[in-house]
N, C-alpha and C positions, 0 to 999 in steps of 0.2 A: 312425362309431363303429363299430370292429372287432365282428368277431363273440365274440370272447373276451370283451371287455370289455361287449357288449349281455347276453350268457349270465350273466356276473357279477352285473349290474343286475337280470336277471330271477330271478336265483337269491335276491339278497339281497329282492328286493321278496316273492315268494312264501314265503322263509323269514319274513318279517314277519306273514305271515296264517297260519301253520302253527299249529296247536292241536291237544290232544289230542281224539278222536273218541268220550268215553263220553259214555253217555246223559244225565246233568246237565250236560252242556255242549253240549246240542242248539242252544239258539242262536247259541254262539260256531261250531259246524259249521257251519250256514245261512250267516252271516255269512263263513266262510271262502271257501265255495261262491260267495257273492255277488262276492266280491272276486275271485276267479279267473275268474267270468264277464266282470266289468269289465275284467281284465288279458288276458284272451282275443283282444279285439278289437283290441290294439296288435302281436299278431302272427299276423293273418290280413290276406290281401289278395283283396280281392273284384274282381270284373269291373267296370269301370265301369258295366256294363249293368243292375248290381244297385243303382244309384241314378236318380232321377228327373232330379236336378241335381246340380250340383260341390258343392252346400251342404247338400244333403240330410242328414238324421243316420242316425247310426249307430243302428237301434232293436233293442233287447234285447225278444223277447217271451218274458214267462213263464208257464206254465201247471204247477198243481200246487203252488205254493208262494207263499201270499202273503206271508210272512216273506220270503222271497229278493226280491221283486218291492219291497217295502219298503225294505230293504236297500240294493238296488241304485238304487232312487229316489234316495234319500238319498246315493248315493257320484257319482252322476254328475251331478247339479246342479253347471251352469256347466263341465264339462268336456269335452275334447275329443279325438279322437283324432285326430292327423294336423290338417286344417282342418274335419273333421267335426264336430258337435255329437254327443251323446249320447242318446238319450231312452227309458226303459222303458215298456212297456204289459203290463198284466196281461192275459192270455190266460183269461177265464171263459167257460163255456157252450159248451167241446167247441174245433172248431176255427175258429171264427169269427175272423178276423182276425189268423191265423196267416200268410197271404201276404205281410204287408208287413213282417215282420223279417228280420232281417240275422242276427242271434244269435235262436235258438229254445231254450229252457230246459225241458224236461219235468223237473219234479220226481217225486220219489218218491211223492208223495200222487195222484199223477194217475192216475184209472183206466186199467187196460189197454187197453181199445179208445178211449179217448179219446187215449193214447199213441200207440198203433199208427197211428190217424187221423193226427195231427199227423205223425208220422215220413214217413208215406205221401204226406202233402201236401207234403213237403219235398222229396222226391225229384225230382233232376234240378234243382233250384233252386239259386241262391245263397244257401242259409242254411247257417249255422254252425249246426247241431242239438248241444245237449248234453244228455245226460241223466244222472239219477241213478238208473242201475238197478242198484246193486252189481256184482259180479263178473261178470254176465252184459251182455255190448256189445252192444245191441239193433243189428241190422240198420236201414242208413241214418242211425245215430249218428255221428256224427265226431267227439266226445268224449265220454267216460264217466265220471262220479264214481264212484271205489272208494274206501273207508274199511278202510287195511290199516296194520297197524304201528301202529294209534293214529293216523293221521293221516289227511289228505282228499289223495289225490292222484289221476291223471286216464290213462286210457288213451286211446290216439288211432289211428283208424283213416285212415290215410293215403289209401285205396282209395276211400273214403265223402267224401273231402273233395275228390279229384280229381274223381268222378262230379258233383259239386256246382260245380266250375269255380272251387274257393278253394286258394289258394296258403298254405301253413303255414310260418311262418318256423321254420328252424332252430334258433334258442333255444326256441321251445316245445316243438317236437320232444324236444329235449335232456332237458328236466324235466318229459316225460311218466314216469309208470311203465311204461309198454310203448306200444310204437308197432307197430301191427298194418298190414301193406304192402299185403295181398289182401281 
């Protein structure tokens, strides 16, 4: 599939999940974020060393949002990215279990100390760390959700991805609100 065609497919898929980010639509906003998390896996390349075997699943760990964990759990049933199945784990009780994730989502309801500990634990690891911290993109986070113009968007730190050994496809970079290179 050509880059232009893939970019159009990604834009169409993301547009299908776009919604207004008003308070009374908070469930819809969380569903949009869950959909983004699911789709991100298709646009990231992990080093082979990130997986125990060729059949190991892509694990999405969720901290600070039971709703997103539940929505994601429903979305990934029976789904694969490439040849890998997907699995969702809710991370309760701090940083325990965070080391086994390929995508780590830290929700806005996470306690600041726990969020910082989770990000610190993922430093140098092939983990796509995704935060929901608003306009402040936390150090160590590769992707951060931002609600702007009444829409859910995201910013990307290419430097954080590079430090984690992750390759982000150009299609993902093209639909980001902002891409930080340093």
